[in-house]
N, C-alpha and C positions, 0 to 999 in steps of 0.2 A: 575233493575234500581233504583237508590236512589231517594227518594221522598223528596221534600222540599215544605214548605207552601208558596203559592203565594198569600199572604194575601191581596195585593192591588186589585187583581181581585176578590178574594173570597169575600172581603168586599163589592164590587160593587154588587155582586149577593145577598148577605145577605140584603143589603139596599133595593134591589128591591123585596124582598120576599113579596108576597101577594099584590103586586101592580097589577092593571088590565092589564098591557101590556103583549105582547108576548116578552119574553126575548130571544135574539138571540146572541149566542156567536160566534164571527167571528175571522179570522186570518189565516195566512199562514199555510199550512199543517204541521203537526207534531210539532206545537209550544206549545202543552200541553193543548189543549182545553178539550179533553176527561178526562184527569186527573183532571183538574179544576172542571169539572161538577161532577165528582165522589166525590171530596172533599166537594162540596156544598151539595150533598146528605148525606154525612156522618155528616155534620153539622146539617142538618135537623133532622137526626136520633138521634142526641145528645140532642135535645131540649126536655124538660120535658112536652111534649104535644103529643096528639094522632094525627098523620098525616098519611094520606094515600099517599104513594109515588109510582107512576107508572113510572118505569124507563125502557126504551127500547133502546137497542143498536142494530141498524139494521145491524151491521156487524156480530153479533153473530148468529149462525145457529138456535138457539132456536126461533128466531124471523123471520125466513125466510118467513113464511107465511104472515107476515105483510108488505111485500114489495109491496103489492097492496093496494091502499089507502082506499078502502071500508073495507078491512080486518083490516087495521090499526085503522080506525074509530070505528069499532065494538069492537075490543079488548079494546080500551081506555074506551069506554062507559061501557063495561061489568065490568071493574075494578074500576068504580067510587063507592065511599062509601058515603052514605048520612049522613049529620050531623057533619062531621069533615072536616078540610082543606084537599083538594086534590091537589097534585102537580104532574104535568106531565113533564117528562124529556125524550126527544128523541134525542139520539146521532146518528150521520151519517144520518140525516133526508133525505138527497138528494138521498139515495138509494131507497126510495119509490117514484115511478113516480107519479106525480101530488099530492104530499104530502100536498100541500097548501090547497087542497079541504078538506082534513080530519082535518087539524089544524084549518082552518077558521070555520068549522062547530062546532068543540069543543069550540072554542073561543066564538062564538056567544051565547053559552049556559051559559057562565059565571060560570062554575062549576069547572074549573081547573086553577091553577096557572101554566103557560106554559113556559118551557125552552127548546130551541132546539139548536143543534150544527150541523155543516157541515164541511167537510174537503176538499171541492173543491171550485170552483169559482161560486157557485150557489147562496149562500146566501150573496149577496152583498148589500152594503148600497143603491145602485141604484135600486136593485131589491125589497127591502123589501116593499116599498109602493105599488107596483103592485101585489106582491105575497099575501100579507095579508090584509084583510079588516079591521082589528083592528090596534091599535097603537102598534108599536114595540119599544123596547129599545135595543140598540146594546152595547154589552160588547166586546171591542176590545182587543184581546190577542196578545201580541208580543212575539218574542223569548226571551230567558233569558237575563236580564240585567247583568252587571258586578257584581252587588251586589248579584244577584241570583246565578251567577256562583260561587262566593266566598262561598255562603252558601252550594252549591252542593258539592264542593270539600273540603270545610273546610280550604281554603287557607288564613288563617289570618296572619301567620308569614311571608310568602313569598309573600307579597302584590304586589310589583312591578313586580316580575316574573309572578305572576298569571295574571296581567293585560296584559302583553306582550303576554301571551298564549291566553287570551280572544280575543285580537285584531286579532290574526291569525285564531283562530278556532271558534269564534263567540258564539251565544246563542241558537243554535238548540239542545235541550236537548237530543234527541235521539242519536246524534253523540257522546255523552260523554261515551257511552259504548265501544267505539272502541279505538284502539291505535291511536296516533297522526295523521299519514298520512292517515290512513283508514277513519278518520272522513270526509275527503274531498270526499271519495267515497260515503259515506252516504248522504252528503249534495248534491252532484251532482245527486244522485238518486232522492232526493226530488225535485230538480229543473226540472229534466226531467219529473217527474210525474205531476208537476204543468203545464208544457208547453204542454205535449202530452196528458195525460189522462184527464186533466181538460180543458185547453183552446182550444186545437185542437178539442176535442170532443164537448165541449159546443157550440163553435162558428163555427164548421164545417170548419175549416181552411184547405185549400188545400195545400198551400205552407208553410210547416213547417220551411223550411230553412230561409225564410224571417223573421218569428217571432223570430227564434233563433238569427239571425244576429242583429236584433234590440235590443233584450235583452242583448246580449253580448256587443254591442256598449254602451248601457246605463250603464252597469256595469263598463265598462272601464272609463266612464265619470261621475261617481257620483260626485256631487259637482260642475260640470260645467253647465253653462247656456245652456239649450237645447230647441229646438223647432222642430216640425215636419219638418219644412223647412230645418234646418241645418242638421238634421239626414238624411233626404232624399238626400240632396246634397252630403254628405259624403259617404253614401253607394253607390250612383249612380256613384261616381268617380271611384269605383272599377268595379266589374263585375255585380253588381246588377242593376235592372231596376224597382225600386219600386216607387210608387206614394206617394205624400204627404198625400193624403186621407188614404191610407193604413197604413202609418206610424202612423198617428194620431189614427186610429182605434186600431192598435196593442198596442200602448202605453196605451190606455184605458183598453184593455184586461189585460195587465200586472199589471196595478194598481188594477183592479177588483179582481185579484187573490191574492192581498196583497203581491206581490213580490216587487213592487216599491211603494213609496209614493212621492207625488208631493209637493214641496215647491214653491209657487208662489212668484214672485218678487213684491215688494211694494215700490212705490215712497214716501219716507217719507216727502218730501216737498210738492208734489202735492196731497198727501193723496189719492192715487188710485193704484189699481193693474195694472201691466203692462201685456198686453195681449200677448199670444204666446211666453212667455219667462219665463221659470221655471227651477228649479233644481230638479233632481230626486235622491232619496236615496233608497238603498236596505233595505228590511225588516231585513236583517242581512248581514253584510259585508262578512261573510264566503262564501256566494254564489259567490262572485267575484273571490275569490281564487280557489274555487272548479271547476268553469266553465272556467275561463280565465287563470288560473295558477298563480303561486307565483313569476314569473319572475320580475314583477314590483309591489312591495308591496305598494308603494305610501301611506305612513302612514298618511300624512296630510289629504288626502281625506277620508281615512278610519276613522280617528279621527273625522272628520266633520260628517260623517255618524253616528258614535256612539253617538255623542252629539245630533244630530237631533232626533234619536230614543228615547234617554233618555228623551228629552223634551216632546215627544208625550206620553211616559209612565207616565210622571208627570202631564199630563192633559193640556198641553199648546197647543194653536194654534200657528203654527210656519210658518213664511214666511221669505223671503230674503229681506233685506232692501237696497234701493238705495237712496243715498243722493248726488246729483249732479253727479260727476264722481266717487265717492267713493261707496264702497259696504260694507254693514254690513252682516256678514255671516248669523246671525239669529236674528230676532225680535220675541221674545216669549211673547205671550199674554194669560192671564188667568183672565177673568173678569176685575177688575180694575188694575191688576198687569201687568207690562210691563218690559221686560229685553232686553237689547241689548248685543249680544254675538259675539265675534270673536274667532275663533278656529285656533290653530297653532300647528305645529309639535314641533318646537324648537325655542325659542325666546332668546337664548343666544347671538346671534349676534345683535348688536344695530340696524342695518338696518331692520332686520326682526321684531324686537320689535316695531320700529317706524311705520312700515307698518301696524301693527296690531292695535296700539293704536290711530293712526291718524284719522281714520274714526269715532272712538268712541268720541274723543275729539271734532269733528266737529258737533256733535249732540247738539242742543241747550237746550233740556229739562233736567229735573233732574231725570229721571228714571235711575235705576241701570245699570251700564255698566261693562261687565266682559270680560276678556281674559281667555280662557281655553286652556292650552297648557300642554305638557308633561314636566313639570318643575321638578317633583320629590321633590318639596319643599312644605312647608306650604303656605297657602294663605297670600298674602301681597297686599298693596295698591300702586298705582302709579297715581298721578294726579286725585284721586277720582275713579280710575278704579280698580276693584278687579282683581288680577291675581291669577288664581287657577290651581292646578295640575289636569289634566284630570281624572286620575284614582281615586283620592280622591273625586273629584266632582261627579263622577259616583256613588260613595258609600255614597253620601250625607255628605261628610266630609268637613266642612268649615275650 
């Protein structure tokens, strides 16, 4: 498999080097966390200083005896070297039952700079505070962006064709080793692993079909306003008999596994979040096609999903804006920066264009306003609104 530098994530780890926190690398299965952590170790080895690096991959047979937390703790302590920086890296930490007892014990001694990764739904943002007694810093890894896809395949001349392929096949790097249609088999396998091996096992779910139905429904409705109530009502209109409480619980599980992300709705006039009313986006749109098929490509929703993920990668807090009866696809905030964004498939028709720019023109403040669509043209301005091509925006091309 070809290797590319994921400098955005690597730089986060580099900036956290020798900070006192426990660094936790999280993200959907097979999104490149193990490769990233190896790149970080290689960076440390390249430094002109004497560093003791204790790296443990609990998937490797050589470390089979460390799957018991006392043995893991003993091994780490035995490999500590006095007088120089000591770095501990444990990949696939979840394979060691009660690993948090070993890591917490090491942490309290303040002798190691600690980095851990996990490939299932155990190391979650919601779990970190209860698992570890010390402070944690989470490095969130997402599937490949379009820019990373371009780097991987070297598709610089066939820019637009490459983007159309990226829309169909997504950013799961392990799938790139396969022929086009076989990629969906790979991605479907990742999906089943997340649902069955991770979520069903972790939460002891008895009715796997209910969880699958909810996940499939959410995939079909990325970019739509959803709530436990309307999901419950829709599913129960068929042959299901699921409760609102169960739907709410399963949505939380799917988010915990990094399969879905939630964009809450925000009333721009009332300055408040709207309860029980959110949009959900997939960690990678390719899951939608791999699980539910390609019969309905629905590019507009998939484009919206791609923009949402790219905003997360760029460090924005993202929510859906509501202004009276109008809706802003995304309000992206990062410290003092704020951007209003509308996403569209095709704005060639005047009615479609008007539908997209009208909500932006209704906003009274002076923050930047952008329409991102598949224009295949350079950026231009309309009434102070920037109109940008989606593929070029994804590659940071203004």
